[in-house]
C-alpha positions in Angstrom: -4.2 -35.2 -19.0 -0.8 -34.4 -20.7 1.8 -34.4 -18.3 4.9 -31.7 -19.7 8.5 -32.7 -18.6 10.7 -30.0 -18.5 13.5 -30.5 -20.7 17.3 -31.3 -18.4 19.3 -28.2 -18.1 23.2 -27.9 -17.9 24.6 -25.5 -16.2 27.9 -23.8 -16.8 29.8 -23.0 -13.3 31.8 -20.0 -15.7 27.7 -18.5 -15.9 26.9 -18.9 -12.3 29.7 -17.1 -11.1 29.3 -14.1 -13.7 25.8 -14.2 -12.2 27.0 -14.1 -8.6 29.6 -11.3 -9.9 26.6 -9.3 -11.5 24.6 -9.7 -8.1 27.5 -8.1 -6.5 27.8 -5.7 -8.5 24.0 -4.8 -8.5 24.2 -4.7 -4.6 27.0 -1.8 -4.5 24.6 0.0 -7.1 21.4 0.1 -5.5 22.4 2.3 -2.9 24.2 4.7 -5.2 20.7 4.5 -7.2 18.6 5.6 -4.0 20.7 8.0 -3.3 20.8 9.9 -6.6 17.3 9.2 -6.8 17.0 10.9 -3.5 18.8 13.9 -4.6 17.2 14.5 -7.8 13.9 12.9 -7.7 15.1 9.8 -10.4 18.2 8.2 -11.8 19.6 6.7 -14.9 22.0 4.5 -16.2 24.2 7.5 -17.3 24.0 8.7 -13.7 25.8 5.6 -12.7 28.3 5.7 -15.1 29.2 9.6 -14.0 29.5 7.8 -10.4 32.3 5.8 -11.6 30.7 2.4 -12.6 31.9 0.8 -16.2 29.3 1.5 -19.0 29.2 -2.5 -19.8 28.4 -2.8 -15.6 25.6 -0.6 -16.0 24.0 -2.1 -18.8 24.5 -5.8 -17.6 22.8 -4.7 -14.0 21.0 -2.0 -14.1 17.5 -3.6 -14.1 18.0 -5.7 -11.0 20.3 -2.7 -9.5 17.3 -0.4 -9.9 14.7 -3.5 -8.4 17.4 -3.7 -5.1 17.1 0.2 -4.8 13.3 0.0 -4.1 13.9 -2.0 -1.3 13.6 -0.1 2.0 16.7 -0.4 4.2 16.8 -2.2 7.4 19.6 -0.3 8.5 
């Protein structure tokens, strides 16, 4: 049986920071998506832009924010 070894990955700290910032942005977007979905039955990226999020952030963070919005709140 052949053993497949993954190549060593080198991480750029600036990329790490970028992902961290995107996670924070997505976490802020998630409750807004949930609220819009509750009001309108759905939420589109342009709804977040209308709420004041910059289009670039919405484009980068939409998928994770949408997934986070589906997680029930434990408040």
